[in-house]
mmCIF file as Biopython writes it, N, C-alpha, C and O atoms, coordinates in Angstrom:
data_model
#
loop_
_atom_site.group_PDB
_atom_site.id
_atom_site.type_symbol
_atom_site.label_atom_id
_atom_site.label_alt_id
_atom_site.label_comp_id
_atom_site.label_asym_id
_atom_site.label_entity_id
_atom_site.label_seq_id
_atom_site.pdbx_PDB_ins_code
_atom_site.Cartn_x
_atom_site.Cartn_y
_atom_site.Cartn_z
_atom_site.occupancy
_atom_site.B_iso_or_equiv
_atom_site.auth_seq_id
_atom_site.auth_asym_id
_atom_site.pdbx_PDB_model_num
ATOM 1   N N  . ALA A ? 1  ? 15.118 -0.665  75.669 1.0 0.0 1  A 1 
ATOM 2   C CA . ALA A ? 1  ? 15.830 0.112   75.681 1.0 0.0 1  A 1 
ATOM 3   C C  . ALA A ? 1  ? 15.594 1.154   74.832 1.0 0.0 1  A 1 
ATOM 4   O O  . ALA A ? 1  ? 16.606 1.797   74.556 1.0 0.0 1  A 1 
ATOM 5   N N  . GLU A ? 2  ? 14.753 1.459   74.418 1.0 0.0 2  A 1 
ATOM 6   C CA . GLU A ? 2  ? 14.235 2.787   74.045 1.0 0.0 2  A 1 
ATOM 7   C C  . GLU A ? 2  ? 13.327 3.350   75.051 1.0 0.0 2  A 1 
ATOM 8   O O  . GLU A ? 2  ? 13.438 4.573   74.966 1.0 0.0 2  A 1 
ATOM 9   N N  . GLN A ? 3  ? 12.583 3.076   75.854 1.0 0.0 3  A 1 
ATOM 10  C CA . GLN A ? 3  ? 11.987 3.576   77.452 1.0 0.0 3  A 1 
ATOM 11  C C  . GLN A ? 3  ? 12.837 3.693   78.170 1.0 0.0 3  A 1 
ATOM 12  O O  . GLN A ? 3  ? 12.482 4.276   79.194 1.0 0.0 3  A 1 
ATOM 13  N N  . ALA A ? 4  ? 14.238 3.310   78.143 1.0 0.0 4  A 1 
ATOM 14  C CA . ALA A ? 4  ? 15.057 3.615   79.528 1.0 0.0 4  A 1 
ATOM 15  C C  . ALA A ? 4  ? 15.433 4.539   78.830 1.0 0.0 4  A 1 
ATOM 16  O O  . ALA A ? 4  ? 15.637 5.454   79.628 1.0 0.0 4  A 1 
ATOM 17  N N  . VAL A ? 5  ? 15.833 5.156   77.060 1.0 0.0 5  A 1 
ATOM 18  C CA . VAL A ? 5  ? 16.201 5.898   76.673 1.0 0.0 5  A 1 
ATOM 19  C C  . VAL A ? 5  ? 15.514 7.187   76.743 1.0 0.0 5  A 1 
ATOM 20  O O  . VAL A ? 5  ? 16.191 8.201   76.909 1.0 0.0 5  A 1 
ATOM 21  N N  . THR A ? 6  ? 14.085 7.267   76.622 1.0 0.0 6  A 1 
ATOM 22  C CA . THR A ? 6  ? 13.093 8.376   76.673 1.0 0.0 6  A 1 
ATOM 23  C C  . THR A ? 6  ? 13.143 8.563   77.952 1.0 0.0 6  A 1 
ATOM 24  O O  . THR A ? 6  ? 13.202 9.749   78.277 1.0 0.0 6  A 1 
ATOM 25  N N  . GLY A ? 7  ? 13.140 7.275   79.375 1.0 0.0 7  A 1 
ATOM 26  C CA . GLY A ? 7  ? 13.141 7.837   80.730 1.0 0.0 7  A 1 
ATOM 27  C C  . GLY A ? 7  ? 13.679 9.151   81.073 1.0 0.0 7  A 1 
ATOM 28  O O  . GLY A ? 7  ? 13.279 10.204  81.569 1.0 0.0 7  A 1 
ATOM 29  N N  . LEU A ? 8  ? 15.343 8.374   80.340 1.0 0.0 8  A 1 
ATOM 30  C CA . LEU A ? 8  ? 16.587 9.428   81.138 1.0 0.0 8  A 1 
ATOM 31  C C  . LEU A ? 8  ? 16.254 10.458  80.681 1.0 0.0 8  A 1 
ATOM 32  O O  . LEU A ? 8  ? 16.417 11.492  81.329 1.0 0.0 8  A 1 
ATOM 33  N N  . GLU A ? 9  ? 15.563 10.467  79.149 1.0 0.0 9  A 1 
ATOM 34  C CA . GLU A ? 9  ? 15.698 11.981  78.853 1.0 0.0 9  A 1 
ATOM 35  C C  . GLU A ? 9  ? 15.101 12.936  79.364 1.0 0.0 9  A 1 
ATOM 36  O O  . GLU A ? 9  ? 15.502 14.098  79.300 1.0 0.0 9  A 1 
ATOM 37  N N  . ARG A ? 10 ? 13.899 12.501  80.027 1.0 0.0 10 A 1 
ATOM 38  C CA . ARG A ? 10 ? 12.645 13.424  80.539 1.0 0.0 10 A 1 
ATOM 39  C C  . ARG A ? 10 ? 13.673 13.626  81.888 1.0 0.0 10 A 1 
ATOM 40  O O  . ARG A ? 10 ? 13.953 14.734  82.344 1.0 0.0 10 A 1 
ATOM 41  N N  . LEU A ? 11 ? 14.096 12.541  82.345 1.0 0.0 11 A 1 
ATOM 42  C CA . LEU A ? 11 ? 15.035 12.828  83.651 1.0 0.0 11 A 1 
ATOM 43  C C  . LEU A ? 11 ? 16.111 14.207  83.745 1.0 0.0 11 A 1 
ATOM 44  O O  . LEU A ? 11 ? 16.235 15.120  84.561 1.0 0.0 11 A 1 
ATOM 45  N N  . ARG A ? 12 ? 16.937 13.766  82.215 1.0 0.0 12 A 1 
ATOM 46  C CA . ARG A ? 12 ? 17.971 14.709  82.483 1.0 0.0 12 A 1 
ATOM 47  C C  . ARG A ? 12 ? 17.216 16.320  81.453 1.0 0.0 12 A 1 
ATOM 48  O O  . ARG A ? 12 ? 17.835 17.376  81.319 1.0 0.0 12 A 1 
ATOM 49  N N  . GLN A ? 13 ? 16.027 16.086  80.973 1.0 0.0 13 A 1 
ATOM 50  C CA . GLN A ? 13 ? 15.489 17.493  80.832 1.0 0.0 13 A 1 
ATOM 51  C C  . GLN A ? 13 ? 14.910 18.439  82.223 1.0 0.0 13 A 1 
ATOM 52  O O  . GLN A ? 13 ? 14.833 19.660  82.361 1.0 0.0 13 A 1 
ATOM 53  N N  . ARG A ? 14 ? 14.605 17.478  83.016 1.0 0.0 14 A 1 
ATOM 54  C CA . ARG A ? 14 ? 13.637 17.916  84.442 1.0 0.0 14 A 1 
ATOM 55  C C  . ARG A ? 14 ? 15.596 18.351  85.100 1.0 0.0 14 A 1 
ATOM 56  O O  . ARG A ? 14 ? 15.685 19.553  85.353 1.0 0.0 14 A 1 
ATOM 57  N N  . LEU A ? 15 ? 16.784 17.658  85.319 1.0 0.0 15 A 1 
ATOM 58  C CA . LEU A ? 15 ? 17.576 18.051  85.969 1.0 0.0 15 A 1 
ATOM 59  C C  . LEU A ? 15 ? 17.720 19.687  85.475 1.0 0.0 15 A 1 
ATOM 60  O O  . LEU A ? 15 ? 17.383 20.618  86.206 1.0 0.0 15 A 1 
ATOM 61  N N  . ALA A ? 16 ? 18.169 19.824  84.378 1.0 0.0 16 A 1 
ATOM 62  C CA . ALA A ? 16 ? 18.675 20.740  83.444 1.0 0.0 16 A 1 
ATOM 63  C C  . ALA A ? 16 ? 17.770 21.918  83.821 1.0 0.0 16 A 1 
ATOM 64  O O  . ALA A ? 16 ? 18.266 22.971  84.222 1.0 0.0 16 A 1 
ATOM 65  N N  . GLY A ? 17 ? 16.093 21.704  83.663 1.0 0.0 17 A 1 
ATOM 66  C CA . GLY A ? 17 ? 15.388 23.127  84.410 1.0 0.0 17 A 1 
ATOM 67  C C  . GLY A ? 17 ? 15.272 23.551  86.205 1.0 0.0 17 A 1 
ATOM 68  O O  . GLY A ? 17 ? 14.690 24.529  86.676 1.0 0.0 17 A 1 
ATOM 69  N N  . ALA A ? 18 ? 16.096 22.365  87.031 1.0 0.0 18 A 1 
ATOM 70  C CA . ALA A ? 18 ? 15.918 22.447  88.148 1.0 0.0 18 A 1 
ATOM 71  C C  . ALA A ? 18 ? 16.385 23.768  88.853 1.0 0.0 18 A 1 
ATOM 72  O O  . ALA A ? 18 ? 16.811 24.632  88.086 1.0 0.0 18 A 1 
ATOM 73  N N  . ALA A ? 19 ? 16.376 24.016  89.978 1.0 0.0 19 A 1 
ATOM 74  C CA . ALA A ? 19 ? 16.838 25.656  90.624 1.0 0.0 19 A 1 
ATOM 75  C C  . ALA A ? 19 ? 17.866 24.985  91.847 1.0 0.0 19 A 1 
ATOM 76  O O  . ALA A ? 19 ? 17.947 24.141  92.740 1.0 0.0 19 A 1 
ATOM 77  N N  . THR A ? 20 ? 18.599 26.124  91.089 1.0 0.0 20 A 1 
ATOM 78  C CA . THR A ? 20 ? 19.906 26.390  92.197 1.0 0.0 20 A 1 
ATOM 79  C C  . THR A ? 20 ? 19.885 27.106  93.150 1.0 0.0 20 A 1 
ATOM 80  O O  . THR A ? 20 ? 19.327 28.198  93.037 1.0 0.0 20 A 1 
ATOM 81  N N  . PRO A ? 21 ? 20.500 26.715  94.427 1.0 0.0 21 A 1 
ATOM 82  C CA . PRO A ? 21 ? 20.342 28.002  95.237 1.0 0.0 21 A 1 
ATOM 83  C C  . PRO A ? 21 ? 21.515 28.974  95.242 1.0 0.0 21 A 1 
ATOM 84  O O  . PRO A ? 21 ? 22.700 28.875  94.926 1.0 0.0 21 A 1 
ATOM 85  N N  . ASP A ? 22 ? 20.610 30.119  95.803 1.0 0.0 22 A 1 
ATOM 86  C CA . ASP A ? 22 ? 21.137 31.329  94.939 1.0 0.0 22 A 1 
ATOM 87  C C  . ASP A ? 22 ? 22.497 31.413  95.562 1.0 0.0 22 A 1 
ATOM 88  O O  . ASP A ? 22 ? 23.204 32.216  94.952 1.0 0.0 22 A 1 
ATOM 89  N N  . THR A ? 23 ? 23.081 30.852  96.564 1.0 0.0 23 A 1 
ATOM 90  C CA . THR A ? 23 ? 24.311 31.024  97.229 1.0 0.0 23 A 1 
ATOM 91  C C  . THR A ? 23 ? 25.655 29.870  95.544 1.0 0.0 23 A 1 
ATOM 92  O O  . THR A ? 23 ? 26.869 29.719  95.404 1.0 0.0 23 A 1 
ATOM 93  N N  . LEU A ? 24 ? 24.537 29.460  94.823 1.0 0.0 24 A 1 
ATOM 94  C CA . LEU A ? 24 ? 25.614 28.551  93.219 1.0 0.0 24 A 1 
ATOM 95  C C  . LEU A ? 24 ? 25.542 29.639  92.501 1.0 0.0 24 A 1 
ATOM 96  O O  . LEU A ? 24 ? 26.145 29.181  91.530 1.0 0.0 24 A 1 
ATOM 97  N N  . PRO A ? 25 ? 25.203 31.100  92.077 1.0 0.0 25 A 1 
ATOM 98  C CA . PRO A ? 25 ? 24.853 31.617  90.959 1.0 0.0 25 A 1 
ATOM 99  C C  . PRO A ? 25 ? 25.904 30.710  89.618 1.0 0.0 25 A 1 
ATOM 100 O O  . PRO A ? 25 ? 26.848 29.954  89.847 1.0 0.0 25 A 1 
ATOM 101 N N  . GLY A ? 26 ? 25.318 31.125  88.179 1.0 0.0 26 A 1 
ATOM 102 C CA . GLY A ? 26 ? 25.425 30.175  87.351 1.0 0.0 26 A 1 
ATOM 103 C C  . GLY A ? 26 ? 26.222 28.750  87.340 1.0 0.0 26 A 1 
ATOM 104 O O  . GLY A ? 26 ? 27.248 28.563  86.686 1.0 0.0 26 A 1 
ATOM 105 N N  . VAL A ? 27 ? 25.495 27.630  88.289 1.0 0.0 27 A 1 
ATOM 106 C CA . VAL A ? 27 ? 25.502 26.796  88.800 1.0 0.0 27 A 1 
ATOM 107 C C  . VAL A ? 27 ? 24.507 25.937  87.723 1.0 0.0 27 A 1 
ATOM 108 O O  . VAL A ? 27 ? 23.328 26.241  87.906 1.0 0.0 27 A 1 
ATOM 109 N N  . ARG A ? 28 ? 24.706 24.920  86.624 1.0 0.0 28 A 1 
ATOM 110 C CA . ARG A ? 28 ? 24.277 24.754  85.755 1.0 0.0 28 A 1 
ATOM 111 C C  . ARG A ? 28 ? 24.463 22.277  86.087 1.0 0.0 28 A 1 
ATOM 112 O O  . ARG A ? 28 ? 25.418 21.500  86.097 1.0 0.0 28 A 1 
ATOM 113 N N  . ILE A ? 29 ? 22.696 22.096  86.297 1.0 0.0 29 A 1 
ATOM 114 C CA . ILE A ? 29 ? 22.911 20.524  86.425 1.0 0.0 29 A 1 
ATOM 115 C C  . ILE A ? 29 ? 23.101 19.817  85.345 1.0 0.0 29 A 1 
ATOM 116 O O  . ILE A ? 29 ? 22.253 20.224  84.551 1.0 0.0 29 A 1 
ATOM 117 N N  . THR A ? 30 ? 23.773 18.924  84.811 1.0 0.0 30 A 1 
ATOM 118 C CA . THR A ? 30 ? 23.546 17.944  83.398 1.0 0.0 30 A 1 
ATOM 119 C C  . THR A ? 30 ? 23.764 16.614  83.940 1.0 0.0 30 A 1 
ATOM 120 O O  . THR A ? 30 ? 24.754 16.344  84.619 1.0 0.0 30 A 1 
ATOM 121 N N  . CYS A ? 31 ? 22.780 15.715  83.626 1.0 0.0 31 A 1 
ATOM 122 C CA . CYS A ? 31 ? 23.393 14.705  83.475 1.0 0.0 31 A 1 
ATOM 123 C C  . CYS A ? 31 ? 23.479 13.739  82.009 1.0 0.0 31 A 1 
ATOM 124 O O  . CYS A ? 31 ? 22.664 13.895  81.100 1.0 0.0 31 A 1 
ATOM 125 N N  . SER A ? 32 ? 24.547 12.778  81.954 1.0 0.0 32 A 1 
ATOM 126 C CA . SER A ? 32 ? 24.812 11.791  80.944 1.0 0.0 32 A 1 
ATOM 127 C C  . SER A ? 32 ? 24.758 10.456  81.284 1.0 0.0 32 A 1 
ATOM 128 O O  . SER A ? 32 ? 25.413 9.952   82.196 1.0 0.0 32 A 1 
ATOM 129 N N  . ALA A ? 33 ? 23.996 9.887   80.573 1.0 0.0 33 A 1 
ATOM 130 C CA . ALA A ? 33 ? 23.522 7.999   80.757 1.0 0.0 33 A 1 
ATOM 131 C C  . ALA A ? 33 ? 24.091 7.812   79.447 1.0 0.0 33 A 1 
ATOM 132 O O  . ALA A ? 33 ? 24.570 8.513   78.556 1.0 0.0 33 A 1 
ATOM 133 N N  . GLY A ? 34 ? 23.754 6.087   79.765 1.0 0.0 34 A 1 
ATOM 134 C CA . GLY A ? 34 ? 24.509 5.311   78.887 1.0 0.0 34 A 1 
ATOM 135 C C  . GLY A ? 34 ? 23.542 4.322   78.807 1.0 0.0 34 A 1 
ATOM 136 O O  . GLY A ? 34 ? 22.987 4.072   79.877 1.0 0.0 34 A 1 
ATOM 137 N N  . VAL A ? 35 ? 23.164 3.653   77.782 1.0 0.0 35 A 1 
ATOM 138 C CA . VAL A ? 35 ? 22.160 2.333   78.602 1.0 0.0 35 A 1 
ATOM 139 C C  . VAL A ? 35 ? 22.479 1.360   77.591 1.0 0.0 35 A 1 
ATOM 140 O O  . VAL A ? 35 ? 22.811 1.638   76.438 1.0 0.0 35 A 1 
ATOM 141 N N  . ALA A ? 36 ? 22.358 0.151   78.099 1.0 0.0 36 A 1 
ATOM 142 C CA . ALA A ? 36 ? 22.655 -0.859  77.289 1.0 0.0 36 A 1 
ATOM 143 C C  . ALA A ? 36 ? 21.079 -2.122  77.524 1.0 0.0 36 A 1 
ATOM 144 O O  . ALA A ? 36 ? 20.432 -2.491  78.504 1.0 0.0 36 A 1 
ATOM 145 N N  . LEU A ? 37 ? 21.033 -2.401  76.118 1.0 0.0 37 A 1 
ATOM 146 C CA . LEU A ? 37 ? 19.844 -3.740  76.649 1.0 0.0 37 A 1 
ATOM 147 C C  . LEU A ? 37 ? 20.489 -5.166  77.031 1.0 0.0 37 A 1 
ATOM 148 O O  . LEU A ? 37 ? 21.440 -5.732  76.491 1.0 0.0 37 A 1 
ATOM 149 N N  . HIS A ? 38 ? 19.749 -5.558  78.050 1.0 0.0 38 A 1 
ATOM 150 C CA . HIS A ? 38 ? 20.823 -7.068  78.623 1.0 0.0 38 A 1 
ATOM 151 C C  . HIS A ? 38 ? 20.096 -8.443  77.446 1.0 0.0 38 A 1 
ATOM 152 O O  . HIS A ? 38 ? 19.022 -8.997  77.680 1.0 0.0 38 A 1 
ATOM 153 N N  . GLU A ? 39 ? 20.929 -8.736  76.301 1.0 0.0 39 A 1 
ATOM 154 C CA . GLU A ? 39 ? 20.405 -9.922  75.520 1.0 0.0 39 A 1 
ATOM 155 C C  . GLU A ? 39 ? 21.784 -11.018 75.655 1.0 0.0 39 A 1 
ATOM 156 O O  . GLU A ? 39 ? 23.012 -10.955 75.704 1.0 0.0 39 A 1 
ATOM 157 N N  . GLU A ? 40 ? 20.395 -12.309 75.681 1.0 0.0 40 A 1 
ATOM 158 C CA . GLU A ? 40 ? 21.388 -13.431 75.328 1.0 0.0 40 A 1 
ATOM 159 C C  . GLU A ? 40 ? 22.470 -13.490 74.513 1.0 0.0 40 A 1 
ATOM 160 O O  . GLU A ? 40 ? 22.231 -12.738 73.568 1.0 0.0 40 A 1 
ATOM 161 N N  . PRO A ? 41 ? 23.507 -13.979 74.392 1.0 0.0 41 A 1 
ATOM 162 C CA . PRO A ? 41 ? 24.206 -15.052 76.248 1.0 0.0 41 A 1 
ATOM 163 C C  . PRO A ? 41 ? 25.004 -14.038 76.915 1.0 0.0 41 A 1 
ATOM 164 O O  . PRO A ? 41 ? 25.707 -14.373 77.869 1.0 0.0 41 A 1 
ATOM 165 N N  . ALA A ? 42 ? 24.972 -12.859 76.523 1.0 0.0 42 A 1 
ATOM 166 C CA . ALA A ? 42 ? 25.558 -12.038 77.103 1.0 0.0 42 A 1 
ATOM 167 C C  . ALA A ? 42 ? 25.453 -12.603 78.016 1.0 0.0 42 A 1 
ATOM 168 O O  . ALA A ? 42 ? 24.659 -13.538 78.126 1.0 0.0 42 A 1 
ATOM 169 N N  . THR A ? 43 ? 26.799 -11.900 79.626 1.0 0.0 43 A 1 
ATOM 170 C CA . THR A ? 43 ? 27.132 -11.637 80.876 1.0 0.0 43 A 1 
ATOM 171 C C  . THR A ? 43 ? 26.456 -10.893 81.420 1.0 0.0 43 A 1 
ATOM 172 O O  . THR A ? 43 ? 26.263 -9.926  80.683 1.0 0.0 43 A 1 
ATOM 173 N N  . PRO A ? 44 ? 25.738 -10.756 82.769 1.0 0.0 44 A 1 
ATOM 174 C CA . PRO A ? 44 ? 25.203 -9.114  83.259 1.0 0.0 44 A 1 
ATOM 175 C C  . PRO A ? 44 ? 26.534 -7.833  83.382 1.0 0.0 44 A 1 
ATOM 176 O O  . PRO A ? 44 ? 26.390 -6.611  83.415 1.0 0.0 44 A 1 
ATOM 177 N N  . GLU A ? 45 ? 28.073 -8.813  83.442 1.0 0.0 45 A 1 
ATOM 178 C CA . GLU A ? 45 ? 29.404 -7.743  83.105 1.0 0.0 45 A 1 
ATOM 179 C C  . GLU A ? 45 ? 29.368 -7.410  81.978 1.0 0.0 45 A 1 
ATOM 180 O O  . GLU A ? 45 ? 29.556 -6.215  81.747 1.0 0.0 45 A 1 
ATOM 181 N N  . GLN A ? 46 ? 29.155 -8.181  81.045 1.0 0.0 46 A 1 
ATOM 182 C CA . GLN A ? 46 ? 29.065 -8.112  79.253 1.0 0.0 46 A 1 
ATOM 183 C C  . GLN A ? 46 ? 27.823 -6.324  79.220 1.0 0.0 46 A 1 
ATOM 184 O O  . GLN A ? 46 ? 28.001 -5.213  78.721 1.0 0.0 46 A 1 
ATOM 185 N N  . THR A ? 47 ? 27.158 -6.682  79.687 1.0 0.0 47 A 1 
ATOM 186 C CA . THR A ? 47 ? 26.227 -5.410  79.524 1.0 0.0 47 A 1 
ATOM 187 C C  . THR A ? 47 ? 26.425 -4.394  80.298 1.0 0.0 47 A 1 
ATOM 188 O O  . THR A ? 47 ? 26.213 -3.254  79.884 1.0 0.0 47 A 1 
ATOM 189 N N  . ILE A ? 48 ? 26.934 -4.677  81.748 1.0 0.0 48 A 1 
ATOM 190 C CA . ILE A ? 48 ? 27.017 -3.478  82.800 1.0 0.0 48 A 1 
ATOM 191 C C  . ILE A ? 48 ? 28.492 -2.640  81.252 1.0 0.0 48 A 1 
ATOM 192 O O  . ILE A ? 48 ? 28.258 -1.584  80.664 1.0 0.0 48 A 1 
ATOM 193 N N  . ASP A ? 49 ? 29.542 -3.330  81.050 1.0 0.0 49 A 1 
ATOM 194 C CA . ASP A ? 49 ? 30.195 -2.875  80.632 1.0 0.0 49 A 1 
ATOM 195 C C  . ASP A ? 49 ? 29.773 -2.336  78.940 1.0 0.0 49 A 1 
ATOM 196 O O  . ASP A ? 49 ? 30.512 -1.437  78.535 1.0 0.0 49 A 1 
ATOM 197 N N  . ARG A ? 50 ? 29.006 -2.660  78.247 1.0 0.0 50 A 1 
ATOM 198 C CA . ARG A ? 50 ? 28.366 -1.603  77.126 1.0 0.0 50 A 1 
ATOM 199 C C  . ARG A ? 50 ? 27.657 -0.806  77.496 1.0 0.0 50 A 1 
ATOM 200 O O  . ARG A ? 50 ? 27.459 -0.108  76.502 1.0 0.0 50 A 1 
ATOM 201 N N  . ALA A ? 51 ? 27.029 -0.356  78.413 1.0 0.0 51 A 1 
ATOM 202 C CA . ALA A ? 51 ? 26.410 0.334   78.987 1.0 0.0 51 A 1 
ATOM 203 C C  . ALA A ? 51 ? 27.233 1.820   79.402 1.0 0.0 51 A 1 
ATOM 204 O O  . ALA A ? 51 ? 26.819 2.966   79.227 1.0 0.0 51 A 1 
ATOM 205 N N  . ASP A ? 52 ? 28.798 1.284   80.128 1.0 0.0 52 A 1 
ATOM 206 C CA . ASP A ? 52 ? 29.527 2.430   80.825 1.0 0.0 52 A 1 
ATOM 207 C C  . ASP A ? 52 ? 30.399 2.437   79.442 1.0 0.0 52 A 1 
ATOM 208 O O  . ASP A ? 52 ? 30.826 3.588   79.356 1.0 0.0 52 A 1 
ATOM 209 N N  . ARG A ? 53 ? 30.823 1.743   78.410 1.0 0.0 53 A 1 
ATOM 210 C CA . ARG A ? 53 ? 31.289 2.399   77.279 1.0 0.0 53 A 1 
ATOM 211 C C  . ARG A ? 53 ? 29.750 3.549   76.066 1.0 0.0 53 A 1 
ATOM 212 O O  . ARG A ? 53 ? 30.009 4.054   74.974 1.0 0.0 53 A 1 
ATOM 213 N N  . ALA A ? 54 ? 28.870 3.592   76.513 1.0 0.0 54 A 1 
ATOM 214 C CA . ALA A ? 54 ? 27.796 4.037   75.835 1.0 0.0 54 A 1 
ATOM 215 C C  . ALA A ? 54 ? 27.951 5.802   76.707 1.0 0.0 54 A 1 
ATOM 216 O O  . ALA A ? 54 ? 27.947 6.926   76.206 1.0 0.0 54 A 1 
ATOM 217 N N  . LEU A ? 55 ? 28.104 5.230   78.528 1.0 0.0 55 A 1 
ATOM 218 C CA . LEU A ? 55 ? 28.105 6.098   79.178 1.0 0.0 55 A 1 
ATOM 219 C C  . LEU A ? 55 ? 29.246 7.397   78.944 1.0 0.0 55 A 1 
ATOM 220 O O  . LEU A ? 55 ? 28.879 8.570   79.016 1.0 0.0 55 A 1 
ATOM 221 N N  . TYR A ? 56 ? 30.749 6.984   78.641 1.0 0.0 56 A 1 
ATOM 222 C CA . TYR A ? 56 ? 31.589 7.367   78.543 1.0 0.0 56 A 1 
ATOM 223 C C  . TYR A ? 56 ? 31.602 8.271   76.991 1.0 0.0 56 A 1 
ATOM 224 O O  . TYR A ? 56 ? 32.098 9.368   76.738 1.0 0.0 56 A 1 
ATOM 225 N N  . ARG A ? 57 ? 30.748 7.185   76.002 1.0 0.0 57 A 1 
ATOM 226 C CA . ARG A ? 57 ? 30.872 8.069   74.604 1.0 0.0 57 A 1 
ATOM 227 C C  . ARG A ? 57 ? 29.973 9.413   74.901 1.0 0.0 57 A 1 
ATOM 228 O O  . ARG A ? 57 ? 30.208 10.442  74.267 1.0 0.0 57 A 1 
ATOM 229 N N  . ALA A ? 58 ? 28.994 9.363   75.835 1.0 0.0 58 A 1 
ATOM 230 C CA . ALA A ? 58 ? 27.726 10.920  76.093 1.0 0.0 58 A 1 
ATOM 231 C C  . ALA A ? 58 ? 28.527 12.009  76.453 1.0 0.0 58 A 1 
ATOM 232 O O  . ALA A ? 58 ? 28.320 13.124  75.974 1.0 0.0 58 A 1 
ATOM 233 N N  . LYS A ? 59 ? 29.510 11.764  77.335 1.0 0.0 59 A 1 
ATOM 234 C CA . LYS A ? 59 ? 30.576 12.686  78.138 1.0 0.0 59 A 1 
ATOM 235 C C  . LYS A ? 59 ? 31.676 12.803  76.313 1.0 0.0 59 A 1 
ATOM 236 O O  . LYS A ? 59 ? 31.652 13.958  75.887 1.0 0.0 59 A 1 
ATOM 237 N N  . ALA A ? 60 ? 32.234 12.127  75.684 1.0 0.0 60 A 1 
ATOM 238 C CA . ALA A ? 60 ? 32.329 12.593  74.692 1.0 0.0 60 A 1 
ATOM 239 C C  . ALA A ? 60 ? 32.465 13.071  74.211 1.0 0.0 60 A 1 
ATOM 240 O O  . ALA A ? 60 ? 33.541 13.580  73.899 1.0 0.0 60 A 1 
ATOM 241 N N  . GLU A ? 61 ? 30.719 13.346  73.540 1.0 0.0 61 A 1 
ATOM 242 C CA . GLU A ? 61 ? 29.936 13.643  72.582 1.0 0.0 61 A 1 
ATOM 243 C C  . GLU A ? 61 ? 29.368 15.460  73.409 1.0 0.0 61 A 1 
ATOM 244 O O  . GLU A ? 61 ? 28.562 16.329  73.076 1.0 0.0 61 A 1 
ATOM 245 N N  . GLY A ? 62 ? 30.087 15.323  74.268 1.0 0.0 62 A 1 
ATOM 246 C CA . GLY A ? 62 ? 29.383 16.963  74.828 1.0 0.0 62 A 1 
ATOM 247 C C  . GLY A ? 62 ? 28.956 16.850  76.088 1.0 0.0 62 A 1 
ATOM 248 O O  . GLY A ? 62 ? 29.121 17.736  76.926 1.0 0.0 62 A 1 
ATOM 249 N N  . ARG A ? 63 ? 28.505 15.997  76.257 1.0 0.0 63 A 1 
ATOM 250 C CA . ARG A ? 63 ? 28.129 15.759  78.124 1.0 0.0 63 A 1 
ATOM 251 C C  . ARG A ? 63 ? 26.082 16.108  77.754 1.0 0.0 63 A 1 
ATOM 252 O O  . ARG A ? 63 ? 25.373 16.322  76.771 1.0 0.0 63 A 1 
ATOM 253 N N  . ASP A ? 64 ? 25.990 16.033  78.576 1.0 0.0 64 A 1 
ATOM 254 C CA . ASP A ? 64 ? 24.557 16.640  78.808 1.0 0.0 64 A 1 
ATOM 255 C C  . ASP A ? 64 ? 23.412 15.981  77.834 1.0 0.0 64 A 1 
ATOM 256 O O  . ASP A ? 64 ? 22.613 16.692  77.225 1.0 0.0 64 A 1 
ATOM 257 N N  . ARG A ? 65 ? 23.414 14.202  77.731 1.0 0.0 65 A 1 
ATOM 258 C CA . ARG A ? 65 ? 23.206 13.480  77.014 1.0 0.0 65 A 1 
ATOM 259 C C  . ARG A ? 65 ? 22.847 12.337  77.421 1.0 0.0 65 A 1 
ATOM 260 O O  . ARG A ? 65 ? 23.035 12.029  78.598 1.0 0.0 65 A 1 
ATOM 261 N N  . THR A ? 66 ? 22.222 11.419  76.478 1.0 0.0 66 A 1 
ATOM 262 C CA . THR A ? 66 ? 21.799 9.428   76.563 1.0 0.0 66 A 1 
ATOM 263 C C  . THR A ? 66 ? 22.319 9.214   75.193 1.0 0.0 66 A 1 
ATOM 264 O O  . THR A ? 66 ? 22.098 9.805   74.136 1.0 0.0 66 A 1 
ATOM 265 N N  . CYS A ? 67 ? 22.954 8.363   75.454 1.0 0.0 67 A 1 
ATOM 266 C CA . CYS A ? 67 ? 23.407 7.421   74.467 1.0 0.0 67 A 1 
ATOM 267 C C  . CYS A ? 67 ? 22.739 5.411   75.047 1.0 0.0 67 A 1 
ATOM 268 O O  . CYS A ? 67 ? 22.494 4.755   76.059 1.0 0.0 67 A 1 
ATOM 269 N N  . LEU A ? 68 ? 22.752 5.265   73.225 1.0 0.0 68 A 1 
ATOM 270 C CA . LEU A ? 68 ? 22.240 3.625   73.965 1.0 0.0 68 A 1 
ATOM 271 C C  . LEU A ? 68 ? 23.361 2.605   73.317 1.0 0.0 68 A 1 
ATOM 272 O O  . LEU A ? 68 ? 23.097 2.711   72.119 1.0 0.0 68 A 1 
ATOM 273 N N  . ALA A ? 69 ? 24.027 2.044   73.376 1.0 0.0 69 A 1 
ATOM 274 C CA . ALA A ? 69 ? 24.794 1.490   73.521 1.0 0.0 69 A 1 
ATOM 275 C C  . ALA A ? 69 ? 25.077 0.573   71.883 1.0 0.0 69 A 1 
ATOM 276 O O  . ALA A ? 69 ? 26.011 -0.222  71.773 1.0 0.0 69 A 1 
#
């Protein structure tokens, strides 16, 4: 899970630094992500639900961040 968070943080930072077209002045690219580690006996659906809740927590905490479930 920590490796996923590290990779997503690198992606988030690259997106934040991406150039936008001159036709879209002031536009900023951001990325929010939720990460969950799948552990038995959880079902895949439960793991996805945990990741989804982590994504919504990232958005609620100000967006442009990665949250680990």
